[in-house]
PDB file of N, CA, C and O in Angstrom:
ATOM      1  N   MET A   1      53.986 185.295 163.446  1.00  0.00           N
ATOM      2  CA  MET A   1      54.969 184.440 162.823  1.00  0.00           C
ATOM      3  C   MET A   1      54.619 182.957 163.022  1.00  0.00           C
ATOM      4  O   MET A   1      54.906 182.131 162.155  1.00  0.00           O
ATOM      5  N   ILE A   2      54.008 182.626 164.146  1.00  0.00           N
ATOM      6  CA  ILE A   2      53.625 181.235 164.396  1.00  0.00           C
ATOM      7  C   ILE A   2      52.587 180.794 163.368  1.00  0.00           C
ATOM      8  O   ILE A   2      52.657 179.681 162.846  1.00  0.00           O
ATOM      9  N   PHE A   3      51.621 181.672 163.078  1.00  0.00           N
ATOM     10  CA  PHE A   3      50.591 181.374 162.096  1.00  0.00           C
ATOM     11  C   PHE A   3      51.219 181.134 160.729  1.00  0.00           C
ATOM     12  O   PHE A   3      50.825 180.213 160.014  1.00  0.00           O
ATOM     13  N   TYR A   4      52.195 181.962 160.365  1.00  0.00           N
ATOM     14  CA  TYR A   4      52.894 181.845 159.084  1.00  0.00           C
ATOM     15  C   TYR A   4      53.599 180.491 158.983  1.00  0.00           C
ATOM     16  O   TYR A   4      53.510 179.821 157.954  1.00  0.00           O
ATOM     17  N   ARG A   5      54.295 180.088 160.042  1.00  0.00           N
ATOM     18  CA  ARG A   5      55.001 178.800 160.040  1.00  0.00           C
ATOM     19  C   ARG A   5      54.023 177.632 159.945  1.00  0.00           C
ATOM     20  O   ARG A   5      54.314 176.622 159.304  1.00  0.00           O
ATOM     21  N   LYS A   6      52.861 177.775 160.584  1.00  0.00           N
ATOM     22  CA  LYS A   6      51.851 176.720 160.518  1.00  0.00           C
ATOM     23  C   LYS A   6      51.330 176.575 159.086  1.00  0.00           C
ATOM     24  O   LYS A   6      51.164 175.461 158.590  1.00  0.00           O
ATOM     25  N   LEU A   7      51.076 177.702 158.430  1.00  0.00           N
ATOM     26  CA  LEU A   7      50.618 177.651 157.039  1.00  0.00           C
ATOM     27  C   LEU A   7      51.682 177.042 156.136  1.00  0.00           C
ATOM     28  O   LEU A   7      51.367 176.232 155.265  1.00  0.00           O
ATOM     29  N   LEU A   8      52.924 177.422 156.335  1.00  0.00           N
ATOM     30  CA  LEU A   8      54.011 176.873 155.532  1.00  0.00           C
ATOM     31  C   LEU A   8      54.139 175.368 155.760  1.00  0.00           C
ATOM     32  O   LEU A   8      54.394 174.624 154.813  1.00  0.00           O
ATOM     33  N   SER A   9      53.968 174.913 156.990  1.00  0.00           N
ATOM     34  CA  SER A   9      54.050 173.476 157.259  1.00  0.00           C
ATOM     35  C   SER A   9      52.892 172.729 156.591  1.00  0.00           C
ATOM     36  O   SER A   9      53.069 171.594 156.149  1.00  0.00           O
ATOM     37  N   GLN A  10      51.707 173.352 156.511  1.00  0.00           N
ATOM     38  CA  GLN A  10      50.583 172.723 155.810  1.00  0.00           C
ATOM     39  C   GLN A  10      50.864 172.631 154.313  1.00  0.00           C
ATOM     40  O   GLN A  10      50.505 171.644 153.672  1.00  0.00           O
ATOM     41  N   LEU A  11      51.493 173.640 153.766  1.00  0.00           N
ATOM     42  CA  LEU A  11      51.866 173.586 152.345  1.00  0.00           C
ATOM     43  C   LEU A  11      52.898 172.488 152.096  1.00  0.00           C
ATOM     44  O   LEU A  11      52.840 171.803 151.074  1.00  0.00           O
ATOM     45  N   LEU A  12      53.834 172.316 153.017  1.00  0.00           N
ATOM     46  CA  LEU A  12      54.829 171.251 152.880  1.00  0.00           C
ATOM     47  C   LEU A  12      54.177 169.872 152.958  1.00  0.00           C
ATOM     48  O   LEU A  12      54.601 168.945 152.268  1.00  0.00           O
ATOM     49  N   GLU A  13      53.152 169.736 153.794  1.00  0.00           N
ATOM     50  CA  GLU A  13      52.404 168.472 153.848  1.00  0.00           C
ATOM     51  C   GLU A  13      51.767 168.184 152.496  1.00  0.00           C
ATOM     52  O   GLU A  13      51.809 167.053 152.012  1.00  0.00           O
ATOM     53  N   TRP A  14      51.174 169.217 151.885  1.00  0.00           N
ATOM     54  CA  TRP A  14      50.573 169.066 150.550  1.00  0.00           C
ATOM     55  C   TRP A  14      51.645 168.624 149.551  1.00  0.00           C
ATOM     56  O   TRP A  14      51.417 167.709 148.761  1.00  0.00           O
ATOM     57  N   LYS A  15      52.800 169.266 149.585  1.00  0.00           N
ATOM     58  CA  LYS A  15      53.889 168.947 148.660  1.00  0.00           C
ATOM     59  C   LYS A  15      54.329 167.496 148.824  1.00  0.00           C
ATOM     60  O   LYS A  15      54.580 166.811 147.833  1.00  0.00           O
ATOM     61  N   ASN A  16      54.424 167.030 150.042  1.00  0.00           N
ATOM     62  CA  ASN A  16      54.934 165.687 150.315  1.00  0.00           C
ATOM     63  C   ASN A  16      53.876 164.601 150.195  1.00  0.00           C
ATOM     64  O   ASN A  16      54.184 163.416 150.324  1.00  0.00           O
ATOM     65  N   SER A  17      52.643 164.994 149.951  1.00  0.00           N
ATOM     66  CA  SER A  17      51.558 164.027 149.770  1.00  0.00           C
ATOM     67  C   SER A  17      51.760 163.266 148.458  1.00  0.00           C
ATOM     68  O   SER A  17      52.334 163.795 147.506  1.00  0.00           O
ATOM     69  N   SER A  18      51.290 162.044 148.422  1.00  0.00           N
ATOM     70  CA  SER A  18      51.423 161.248 147.188  1.00  0.00           C
ATOM     71  C   SER A  18      50.389 161.663 146.144  1.00  0.00           C
ATOM     72  O   SER A  18      50.532 161.333 144.966  1.00  0.00           O
ATOM     73  N   ILE A  19      49.360 162.377 146.563  1.00  0.00           N
ATOM     74  CA  ILE A  19      48.319 162.834 145.637  1.00  0.00           C
ATOM     75  C   ILE A  19      48.332 164.359 145.624  1.00  0.00           C
ATOM     76  O   ILE A  19      48.126 165.000 146.654  1.00  0.00           O
ATOM     77  N   HIS A  20      48.578 164.932 144.443  1.00  0.00           N
ATOM     78  CA  HIS A  20      48.578 166.396 144.321  1.00  0.00           C
ATOM     79  C   HIS A  20      47.378 166.844 143.521  1.00  0.00           C
ATOM     80  O   HIS A  20      47.214 166.478 142.357  1.00  0.00           O
ATOM     81  N   LYS A  21      46.558 167.623 144.145  1.00  0.00           N
ATOM     82  CA  LYS A  21      45.459 168.285 143.455  1.00  0.00           C
ATOM     83  C   LYS A  21      45.814 169.759 143.401  1.00  0.00           C
ATOM     84  O   LYS A  21      46.629 170.224 144.198  1.00  0.00           O
ATOM     85  N   PRO A  22      45.221 170.505 142.478  1.00  0.00           N
ATOM     86  CA  PRO A  22      45.506 171.941 142.454  1.00  0.00           C
ATOM     87  C   PRO A  22      45.211 172.556 143.818  1.00  0.00           C
ATOM     88  O   PRO A  22      44.265 172.171 144.505  1.00  0.00           O
ATOM     89  N   LEU A  23      46.025 173.495 144.177  1.00  0.00           N
ATOM     90  CA  LEU A  23      45.913 174.133 145.476  1.00  0.00           C
ATOM     91  C   LEU A  23      45.481 175.576 145.276  1.00  0.00           C
ATOM     92  O   LEU A  23      46.098 176.310 144.503  1.00  0.00           O
ATOM     93  N   ILE A  24      44.438 175.982 145.958  1.00  0.00           N
ATOM     94  CA  ILE A  24      43.934 177.351 145.872  1.00  0.00           C
ATOM     95  C   ILE A  24      44.100 178.000 147.236  1.00  0.00           C
ATOM     96  O   ILE A  24      43.629 177.487 148.251  1.00  0.00           O
ATOM     97  N   ILE A  25      44.780 179.138 147.236  1.00  0.00           N
ATOM     98  CA  ILE A  25      44.966 179.896 148.463  1.00  0.00           C
ATOM     99  C   ILE A  25      44.038 181.113 148.365  1.00  0.00           C
ATOM    100  O   ILE A  25      44.193 181.959 147.485  1.00  0.00           O
ATOM    101  N   ARG A  26      43.084 181.182 149.277  1.00  0.00           N
ATOM    102  CA  ARG A  26      42.116 182.286 149.251  1.00  0.00           C
ATOM    103  C   ARG A  26      42.231 183.085 150.541  1.00  0.00           C
ATOM    104  O   ARG A  26      42.635 182.570 151.584  1.00  0.00           O
ATOM    105  N   GLY A  27      41.869 184.345 150.440  1.00  0.00           N
ATOM    106  CA  GLY A  27      41.869 185.186 151.628  1.00  0.00           C
ATOM    107  C   GLY A  27      41.734 186.637 151.235  1.00  0.00           C
ATOM    108  O   GLY A  27      41.715 186.984 150.054  1.00  0.00           O
ATOM    109  N   ALA A  28      41.641 187.472 152.240  1.00  0.00           N
ATOM    110  CA  ALA A  28      41.511 188.907 152.012  1.00  0.00           C
ATOM    111  C   ALA A  28      42.762 189.443 151.308  1.00  0.00           C
ATOM    112  O   ALA A  28      43.822 188.817 151.315  1.00  0.00           O
ATOM    113  N   ARG A  29      42.602 190.610 150.707  1.00  0.00           N
ATOM    114  CA  ARG A  29      43.728 191.254 150.031  1.00  0.00           C
ATOM    115  C   ARG A  29      44.780 191.703 151.050  1.00  0.00           C
ATOM    116  O   ARG A  29      44.468 192.069 152.183  1.00  0.00           O
ATOM    117  N   GLN A  30      46.021 191.659 150.605  1.00  0.00           N
ATOM    118  CA  GLN A  30      47.145 192.222 151.372  1.00  0.00           C
ATOM    119  C   GLN A  30      47.374 191.559 152.732  1.00  0.00           C
ATOM    120  O   GLN A  30      47.718 192.229 153.706  1.00  0.00           O
ATOM    121  N   VAL A  31      47.179 190.225 152.789  1.00  0.00           N
ATOM    122  CA  VAL A  31      47.433 189.539 154.061  1.00  0.00           C
ATOM    123  C   VAL A  31      48.652 188.614 153.991  1.00  0.00           C
ATOM    124  O   VAL A  31      48.985 187.956 154.977  1.00  0.00           O
ATOM    125  N   GLY A  32      49.321 188.561 152.830  1.00  0.00           N
ATOM    126  CA  GLY A  32      50.552 187.786 152.730  1.00  0.00           C
ATOM    127  C   GLY A  32      50.445 186.482 151.966  1.00  0.00           C
ATOM    128  O   GLY A  32      51.345 185.647 152.062  1.00  0.00           O
ATOM    129  N   LYS A  33      49.377 186.277 151.212  1.00  0.00           N
ATOM    130  CA  LYS A  33      49.217 185.025 150.461  1.00  0.00           C
ATOM    131  C   LYS A  33      50.349 184.843 149.445  1.00  0.00           C
ATOM    132  O   LYS A  33      50.962 183.778 149.376  1.00  0.00           O
ATOM    133  N   SER A  34      50.617 185.868 148.673  1.00  0.00           N
ATOM    134  CA  SER A  34      51.669 185.774 147.650  1.00  0.00           C
ATOM    135  C   SER A  34      53.042 185.586 148.291  1.00  0.00           C
ATOM    136  O   SER A  34      53.860 184.809 147.798  1.00  0.00           O
ATOM    137  N   THR A  35      53.290 186.284 149.370  1.00  0.00           N
ATOM    138  CA  THR A  35      54.564 186.146 150.084  1.00  0.00           C
ATOM    139  C   THR A  35      54.737 184.724 150.603  1.00  0.00           C
ATOM    140  O   THR A  35      55.824 184.153 150.517  1.00  0.00           O
ATOM    141  N   LEU A  36      53.670 184.159 151.138  1.00  0.00           N
ATOM    142  CA  LEU A  36      53.705 182.784 151.634  1.00  0.00           C
ATOM    143  C   LEU A  36      54.049 181.816 150.505  1.00  0.00           C
ATOM    144  O   LEU A  36      54.884 180.928 150.679  1.00  0.00           O
ATOM    145  N   ILE A  37      53.412 181.983 149.355  1.00  0.00           N
ATOM    146  CA  ILE A  37      53.660 181.070 148.235  1.00  0.00           C
ATOM    147  C   ILE A  37      55.071 181.255 147.680  1.00  0.00           C
ATOM    148  O   ILE A  37      55.706 180.277 147.286  1.00  0.00           O
ATOM    149  N   LYS A  38      55.565 182.468 147.643  1.00  0.00           N
ATOM    150  CA  LYS A  38      56.944 182.693 147.180  1.00  0.00           C
ATOM    151  C   LYS A  38      57.941 182.004 148.101  1.00  0.00           C
ATOM    152  O   LYS A  38      58.937 181.451 147.635  1.00  0.00           O
ATOM    153  N   GLU A  39      57.684 182.032 149.387  1.00  0.00           N
ATOM    154  CA  GLU A  39      58.539 181.317 150.334  1.00  0.00           C
ATOM    155  C   GLU A  39      58.420 179.807 150.117  1.00  0.00           C
ATOM    156  O   GLU A  39      59.423 179.094 150.129  1.00  0.00           O
ATOM    157  N   PHE A  40      57.216 179.332 149.922  1.00  0.00           N
ATOM    158  CA  PHE A  40      56.969 177.913 149.650  1.00  0.00           C
ATOM    159  C   PHE A  40      57.662 177.493 148.354  1.00  0.00           C
ATOM    160  O   PHE A  40      58.132 176.361 148.248  1.00  0.00           O
ATOM    161  N   GLY A  41      57.732 178.381 147.379  1.00  0.00           N
ATOM    162  CA  GLY A  41      58.381 178.085 146.110  1.00  0.00           C
ATOM    163  C   GLY A  41      59.849 177.709 146.256  1.00  0.00           C
ATOM    164  O   GLY A  41      60.406 177.051 145.379  1.00  0.00           O
ATOM    165  N   LYS A  42      60.480 178.116 147.347  1.00  0.00           N
ATOM    166  CA  LYS A  42      61.887 177.774 147.599  1.00  0.00           C
ATOM    167  C   LYS A  42      62.066 176.283 147.862  1.00  0.00           C
ATOM    168  O   LYS A  42      63.185 175.773 147.811  1.00  0.00           O
ATOM    169  N   GLU A  43      60.968 175.582 148.142  1.00  0.00           N
ATOM    170  CA  GLU A  43      61.015 174.144 148.410  1.00  0.00           C
ATOM    171  C   GLU A  43      61.065 173.313 147.118  1.00  0.00           C
ATOM    172  O   GLU A  43      61.201 172.091 147.172  1.00  0.00           O
ATOM    173  N   PHE A  44      60.957 173.960 145.984  1.00  0.00           N
ATOM    174  CA  PHE A  44      60.946 173.287 144.688  1.00  0.00           C
ATOM    175  C   PHE A  44      62.216 173.637 143.920  1.00  0.00           C
ATOM    176  O   PHE A  44      62.822 174.684 144.146  1.00  0.00           O
ATOM    177  N   LYS A  45      62.607 172.754 143.018  1.00  0.00           N
ATOM    178  CA  LYS A  45      63.773 173.063 142.188  1.00  0.00           C
ATOM    179  C   LYS A  45      63.494 174.296 141.335  1.00  0.00           C
ATOM    180  O   LYS A  45      64.354 175.163 141.185  1.00  0.00           O
ATOM    181  N   TYR A  46      62.277 174.370 140.775  1.00  0.00           N
ATOM    182  CA  TYR A  46      61.893 175.505 139.941  1.00  0.00           C
ATOM    183  C   TYR A  46      60.577 176.088 140.434  1.00  0.00           C
ATOM    184  O   TYR A  46      59.701 175.376 140.925  1.00  0.00           O
ATOM    185  N   PHE A  47      60.463 177.394 140.290  1.00  0.00           N
ATOM    186  CA  PHE A  47      59.267 178.114 140.709  1.00  0.00           C
ATOM    187  C   PHE A  47      58.906 179.095 139.602  1.00  0.00           C
ATOM    188  O   PHE A  47      59.691 179.981 139.265  1.00  0.00           O
ATOM    189  N   ILE A  48      57.713 178.931 139.038  1.00  0.00           N
ATOM    190  CA  ILE A  48      57.221 179.846 138.005  1.00  0.00           C
ATOM    191  C   ILE A  48      56.135 180.693 138.643  1.00  0.00           C
ATOM    192  O   ILE A  48      55.097 180.189 139.071  1.00  0.00           O
ATOM    193  N   ASN A  49      56.399 181.991 138.695  1.00  0.00           N
ATOM    194  CA  ASN A  49      55.481 182.931 139.318  1.00  0.00           C
ATOM    195  C   ASN A  49      54.825 183.768 138.222  1.00  0.00           C
ATOM    196  O   ASN A  49      55.486 184.574 137.568  1.00  0.00           O
ATOM    197  N   LEU A  50      53.530 183.573 138.028  1.00  0.00           N
ATOM    198  CA  LEU A  50      52.786 184.322 137.018  1.00  0.00           C
ATOM    199  C   LEU A  50      51.831 185.287 137.708  1.00  0.00           C
ATOM    200  O   LEU A  50      51.084 184.898 138.606  1.00  0.00           O
ATOM    201  N   ASN A  51      51.862 186.527 137.289  1.00  0.00           N
ATOM    202  CA  ASN A  51      50.932 187.515 137.812  1.00  0.00           C
ATOM    203  C   ASN A  51      50.039 187.929 136.650  1.00  0.00           C
ATOM    204  O   ASN A  51      50.494 188.596 135.721  1.00  0.00           O
ATOM    205  N   LEU A  52      48.789 187.541 136.697  1.00  0.00           N
ATOM    206  CA  LEU A  52      47.896 187.766 135.565  1.00  0.00           C
ATOM    207  C   LEU A  52      47.420 189.209 135.443  1.00  0.00           C
ATOM    208  O   LEU A  52      46.606 189.522 134.575  1.00  0.00           O
ATOM    209  N   GLU A  53      47.921 190.090 136.306  1.00  0.00           N
ATOM    210  CA  GLU A  53      47.728 191.524 136.101  1.00  0.00           C
ATOM    211  C   GLU A  53      48.794 192.070 135.138  1.00  0.00           C
ATOM    212  O   GLU A  53      48.656 193.171 134.606  1.00  0.00           O
ATOM    213  N   LYS A  54      49.844 191.293 134.927  1.00  0.00           N
ATOM    214  CA  LYS A  54      50.917 191.699 134.020  1.00  0.00           C
ATOM    215  C   LYS A  54      50.598 191.212 132.606  1.00  0.00           C
ATOM    216  O   LYS A  54      50.295 190.038 132.394  1.00  0.00           O
ATOM    217  N   THR A  55      50.671 192.112 131.668  1.00  0.00           N
ATOM    218  CA  THR A  55      50.318 191.812 130.279  1.00  0.00           C
ATOM    219  C   THR A  55      51.119 190.639 129.731  1.00  0.00           C
ATOM    220  O   THR A  55      50.561 189.770 129.062  1.00  0.00           O
ATOM    221  N   GLN A  56      52.406 190.603 130.003  1.00  0.00           N
ATOM    222  CA  GLN A  56      53.259 189.540 129.477  1.00  0.00           C
ATOM    223  C   GLN A  56      52.788 188.156 129.952  1.00  0.00           C
ATOM    224  O   GLN A  56      52.763 187.205 129.172  1.00  0.00           O
ATOM    225  N   ASP A  57      52.423 188.054 131.210  1.00  0.00           N
ATOM    226  CA  ASP A  57      51.953 186.772 131.741  1.00  0.00           C
ATOM    227  C   ASP A  57      50.553 186.437 131.231  1.00  0.00           C
ATOM    228  O   ASP A  57      50.271 185.281 130.915  1.00  0.00           O
ATOM    229  N   LYS A  58      49.687 187.425 131.149  1.00  0.00           N
ATOM    230  CA  LYS A  58      48.317 187.202 130.691  1.00  0.00           C
ATOM    231  C   LYS A  58      48.274 186.814 129.213  1.00  0.00           C
ATOM    232  O   LYS A  58      47.442 186.002 128.809  1.00  0.00           O
ATOM    233  N   ASN A  59      49.159 187.387 128.412  1.00  0.00           N
ATOM    234  CA  ASN A  59      49.177 187.125 126.966  1.00  0.00           C
ATOM    235  C   ASN A  59      49.378 185.651 126.625  1.00  0.00           C
ATOM    236  O   ASN A  59      48.878 185.171 125.607  1.00  0.00           O
ATOM    237  N   ILE A  60      50.098 184.949 127.460  1.00  0.00           N
ATOM    238  CA  ILE A  60      50.330 183.518 127.209  1.00  0.00           C
ATOM    239  C   ILE A  60      48.997 182.793 127.056  1.00  0.00           C
ATOM    240  O   ILE A  60      48.841 181.943 126.180  1.00  0.00           O
ATOM    241  N   PHE A  61      48.047 183.133 127.907  1.00  0.00           N
ATOM    242  CA  PHE A  61      46.756 182.445 127.907  1.00  0.00           C
ATOM    243  C   PHE A  61      45.799 182.990 126.849  1.00  0.00           C
ATOM    244  O   PHE A  61      44.876 182.297 126.422  1.00  0.00           O
ATOM    245  N   GLU A  62      46.024 184.216 126.435  1.00  0.00           N
ATOM    246  CA  GLU A  62      45.156 184.815 125.423  1.00  0.00           C
ATOM    247  C   GLU A  62      45.580 184.451 124.011  1.00  0.00           C
ATOM    248  O   GLU A  62      44.750 184.440 123.102  1.00  0.00           O
ATOM    249  N   LYS A  63      46.862 184.153 123.813  1.00  0.00           N
ATOM    250  CA  LYS A  63      47.377 183.921 122.467  1.00  0.00           C
ATOM    251  C   LYS A  63      47.579 182.452 122.119  1.00  0.00           C
ATOM    252  O   LYS A  63      47.705 182.109 120.944  1.00  0.00           O
ATOM    253  N   LEU A  64      47.611 181.593 123.111  1.00  0.00           N
ATOM    254  CA  LEU A  64      47.850 180.171 122.856  1.00  0.00           C
ATOM    255  C   LEU A  64      46.602 179.359 123.172  1.00  0.00           C
ATOM    256  O   LEU A  64      45.817 179.710 124.053  1.00  0.00           O
ATOM    257  N   ASP A  65      46.435 178.257 122.426  1.00  0.00           N
ATOM    258  CA  ASP A  65      45.201 177.480 122.558  1.00  0.00           C
ATOM    259  C   ASP A  65      45.357 176.170 123.316  1.00  0.00           C
ATOM    260  O   ASP A  65      44.481 175.808 124.100  1.00  0.00           O
ATOM    261  N   THR A  66      46.443 175.459 123.101  1.00  0.00           N
ATOM    262  CA  THR A  66      46.559 174.128 123.693  1.00  0.00           C
ATOM    263  C   THR A  66      47.339 174.165 124.998  1.00  0.00           C
ATOM    264  O   THR A  66      48.192 175.026 125.210  1.00  0.00           O
ATOM    265  N   ALA A  67      47.026 173.216 125.860  1.00  0.00           N
ATOM    266  CA  ALA A  67      47.738 173.122 127.139  1.00  0.00           C
ATOM    267  C   ALA A  67      49.227 172.917 126.907  1.00  0.00           C
ATOM    268  O   ALA A  67      50.053 173.483 127.623  1.00  0.00           O
ATOM    269  N   SER A  68      49.567 172.122 125.926  1.00  0.00           N
ATOM    270  CA  SER A  68      50.971 171.859 125.614  1.00  0.00           C
ATOM    271  C   SER A  68      51.705 173.145 125.227  1.00  0.00           C
ATOM    272  O   SER A  68      52.815 173.396 125.696  1.00  0.00           O
ATOM    273  N   ASP A  69      51.084 173.950 124.376  1.00  0.00           N
ATOM    274  CA  ASP A  69      51.697 175.222 123.973  1.00  0.00           C
ATOM    275  C   ASP A  69      51.843 176.168 125.158  1.00  0.00           C
ATOM    276  O   ASP A  69      52.859 176.851 125.288  1.00  0.00           O
ATOM    277  N   ILE A  70      50.837 176.210 126.015  1.00  0.00           N
ATOM    278  CA  ILE A  70      50.882 177.089 127.181  1.00  0.00           C
ATOM    279  C   ILE A  70      52.009 176.664 128.120  1.00  0.00           C
ATOM    280  O   ILE A  70      52.779 177.503 128.585  1.00  0.00           O
ATOM    281  N   ILE A  71      52.107 175.375 128.396  1.00  0.00           N
ATOM    282  CA  ILE A  71      53.159 174.888 129.299  1.00  0.00           C
ATOM    283  C   ILE A  71      54.538 175.175 128.718  1.00  0.00           C
ATOM    284  O   ILE A  71      55.434 175.628 129.430  1.00  0.00           O
ATOM    285  N   ASN A  72      54.706 174.915 127.436  1.00  0.00           N
ATOM    286  CA  ASN A  72      55.999 175.206 126.806  1.00  0.00           C
ATOM    287  C   ASN A  72      56.326 176.689 126.893  1.00  0.00           C
ATOM    288  O   ASN A  72      57.471 177.047 127.169  1.00  0.00           O
ATOM    289  N   ALA A  73      55.351 177.556 126.667  1.00  0.00           N
ATOM    290  CA  ALA A  73      55.567 179.004 126.732  1.00  0.00           C
ATOM    291  C   ALA A  73      55.910 179.445 128.155  1.00  0.00           C
ATOM    292  O   ALA A  73      56.753 180.320 128.350  1.00  0.00           O
ATOM    293  N   LEU A  74      55.256 178.839 129.147  1.00  0.00           N
ATOM    294  CA  LEU A  74      55.548 179.187 130.539  1.00  0.00           C
ATOM    295  C   LEU A  74      57.001 178.901 130.880  1.00  0.00           C
ATOM    296  O   LEU A  74      57.696 179.756 131.429  1.00  0.00           O
ATOM    297  N   PHE A  75      57.457 177.704 130.558  1.00  0.00           N
ATOM    298  CA  PHE A  75      58.833 177.325 130.877  1.00  0.00           C
ATOM    299  C   PHE A  75      59.831 178.147 130.072  1.00  0.00           C
ATOM    300  O   PHE A  75      60.812 178.650 130.619  1.00  0.00           O
ATOM    301  N   LEU A  76      59.584 178.281 128.784  1.00  0.00           N
ATOM    302  CA  LEU A  76      60.494 179.026 127.920  1.00  0.00           C
ATOM    303  C   LEU A  76      60.539 180.503 128.338  1.00  0.00           C
ATOM    304  O   LEU A  76      61.616 181.088 128.445  1.00  0.00           O
ATOM    305  N   GLY A  77      59.376 181.093 128.571  1.00  0.00           N
ATOM    306  CA  GLY A  77      59.303 182.504 128.933  1.00  0.00           C
ATOM    307  C   GLY A  77      59.979 182.834 130.248  1.00  0.00           C
ATOM    308  O   GLY A  77      60.460 183.952 130.434  1.00  0.00           O
ATOM    309  N   LYS A  78      60.022 181.885 131.154  1.00  0.00           N
ATOM    310  CA  LYS A  78      60.662 182.110 132.455  1.00  0.00           C
ATOM    311  C   LYS A  78      62.086 181.571 132.499  1.00  0.00           C
ATOM    312  O   LYS A  78      62.753 181.638 133.532  1.00  0.00           O
ATOM    313  N   GLY A  79      62.553 181.031 131.356  1.00  0.00           N
ATOM    314  CA  GLY A  79      63.929 180.542 131.285  1.00  0.00           C
ATOM    315  C   GLY A  79      64.188 179.309 132.130  1.00  0.00           C
ATOM    316  O   GLY A  79      65.286 179.121 132.654  1.00  0.00           O
ATOM    317  N   ILE A  80      63.177 178.475 132.256  1.00  0.00           N
ATOM    318  CA  ILE A  80      63.286 177.263 133.068  1.00  0.00           C
ATOM    319  C   ILE A  80      63.250 176.054 132.149  1.00  0.00           C
ATOM    320  O   ILE A  80      62.370 175.954 131.293  1.00  0.00           O
ATOM    321  N   PRO A  81      64.193 175.134 132.315  1.00  0.00           N
ATOM    322  CA  PRO A  81      64.175 173.945 131.458  1.00  0.00           C
ATOM    323  C   PRO A  81      62.959 173.072 131.765  1.00  0.00           C
ATOM    324  O   PRO A  81      62.611 172.859 132.927  1.00  0.00           O
ATOM    325  N   TYR A  82      62.330 172.580 130.726  1.00  0.00           N
ATOM    326  CA  TYR A  82      61.182 171.690 130.905  1.00  0.00           C
ATOM    327  C   TYR A  82      61.716 170.310 131.225  1.00  0.00           C
ATOM    328  O   TYR A  82      62.378 169.685 130.396  1.00  0.00           O
ATOM    329  N   SER A  83      61.431 169.832 132.427  1.00  0.00           N
ATOM    330  CA  SER A  83      61.963 168.548 132.872  1.00  0.00           C
ATOM    331  C   SER A  83      61.022 167.944 133.903  1.00  0.00           C
ATOM    332  O   SER A  83      59.960 168.496 134.192  1.00  0.00           O
ATOM    333  N   ASP A  84      61.419 166.818 134.447  1.00  0.00           N
ATOM    334  CA  ASP A  84      60.641 166.169 135.503  1.00  0.00           C
ATOM    335  C   ASP A  84      60.977 166.724 136.885  1.00  0.00           C
ATOM    336  O   ASP A  84      60.460 166.239 137.891  1.00  0.00           O
ATOM    337  N   ALA A  85      61.834 167.732 136.940  1.00  0.00           N
ATOM    338  CA  ALA A  85      62.229 168.309 138.226  1.00  0.00           C
ATOM    339  C   ALA A  85      61.009 168.945 138.899  1.00  0.00           C
ATOM    340  O   ALA A  85      60.143 169.497 138.220  1.00  0.00           O
ATOM    341  N   PRO A  86      60.942 168.869 140.218  1.00  0.00           N
ATOM    342  CA  PRO A  86      59.810 169.477 140.935  1.00  0.00           C
ATOM    343  C   PRO A  86      59.681 170.967 140.605  1.00  0.00           C
ATOM    344  O   PRO A  86      60.618 171.745 140.786  1.00  0.00           O
ATOM    345  N   THR A  87      58.503 171.339 140.121  1.00  0.00           N
ATOM    346  CA  THR A  87      58.250 172.715 139.709  1.00  0.00           C
ATOM    347  C   THR A  87      56.906 173.167 140.272  1.00  0.00           C
ATOM    348  O   THR A  87      55.902 172.464 140.157  1.00  0.00           O
ATOM    349  N   LEU A  88      56.902 174.342 140.878  1.00  0.00           N
ATOM    350  CA  LEU A  88      55.663 174.942 141.366  1.00  0.00           C
ATOM    351  C   LEU A  88      55.294 176.063 140.415  1.00  0.00           C
ATOM    352  O   LEU A  88      56.109 176.945 140.146  1.00  0.00           O
ATOM    353  N   ILE A  89      54.067 176.036 139.904  1.00  0.00           N
ATOM    354  CA  ILE A  89      53.561 177.113 139.061  1.00  0.00           C
ATOM    355  C   ILE A  89      52.501 177.850 139.866  1.00  0.00           C
ATOM    356  O   ILE A  89      51.497 177.269 140.280  1.00  0.00           O
ATOM    357  N   PHE A  90      52.742 179.136 140.081  1.00  0.00           N
ATOM    358  CA  PHE A  90      51.869 179.967 140.909  1.00  0.00           C
ATOM    359  C   PHE A  90      51.186 181.009 140.034  1.00  0.00           C
ATOM    360  O   PHE A  90      51.850 181.803 139.368  1.00  0.00           O
ATOM    361  N   PHE A  91      49.860 181.001 140.040  1.00  0.00           N
ATOM    362  CA  PHE A  91      49.057 181.971 139.315  1.00  0.00           C
ATOM    363  C   PHE A  91      48.554 183.008 140.318  1.00  0.00           C
ATOM    364  O   PHE A  91      47.662 182.727 141.119  1.00  0.00           O
ATOM    365  N   ASP A  92      49.124 184.193 140.268  1.00  0.00           N
ATOM    366  CA  ASP A  92      48.696 185.269 141.153  1.00  0.00           C
ATOM    367  C   ASP A  92      47.716 186.164 140.410  1.00  0.00           C
ATOM    368  O   ASP A  92      47.813 186.330 139.194  1.00  0.00           O
ATOM    369  N   GLU A  93      46.786 186.730 141.137  1.00  0.00           N
ATOM    370  CA  GLU A  93      45.759 187.602 140.562  1.00  0.00           C
ATOM    371  C   GLU A  93      44.972 186.871 139.462  1.00  0.00           C
ATOM    372  O   GLU A  93      44.715 187.426 138.394  1.00  0.00           O
ATOM    373  N   ILE A  94      44.602 185.635 139.742  1.00  0.00           N
ATOM    374  CA  ILE A  94      43.934 184.786 138.754  1.00  0.00           C
ATOM    375  C   ILE A  94      42.556 185.315 138.354  1.00  0.00           C
ATOM    376  O   ILE A  94      42.047 184.965 137.289  1.00  0.00           O
ATOM    377  N   GLN A  95      41.955 186.143 139.184  1.00  0.00           N
ATOM    378  CA  GLN A  95      40.647 186.703 138.828  1.00  0.00           C
ATOM    379  C   GLN A  95      40.747 187.570 137.573  1.00  0.00           C
ATOM    380  O   GLN A  95      39.730 187.840 136.935  1.00  0.00           O
ATOM    381  N   GLU A  96      41.940 188.005 137.213  1.00  0.00           N
ATOM    382  CA  GLU A  96      42.134 188.808 136.010  1.00  0.00           C
ATOM    383  C   GLU A  96      41.970 187.924 134.779  1.00  0.00           C
ATOM    384  O   GLU A  96      42.094 188.406 133.653  1.00  0.00           O
TER     385      GLU A  96
END
């Protein structure tokens, strides 16, 4: 549990940083990466969780061409208003 809290505190440091670069969480299968990010998602007003093993989530990227269309589809598909509110978008199983 101490290790988990340390990882969560590092994610909070990233969130509170003035410079945000994409964040990649890597590690062995079944060690809690997705669970950690879902917990971290509670720190944001909105959390979009995409699992690219799911056809519905994968189709967004296969059927749309522009970044603008993809972002609009992500928010609309998850029922989240598109705004300036802090939003975390999590791509799970991205190797798919």
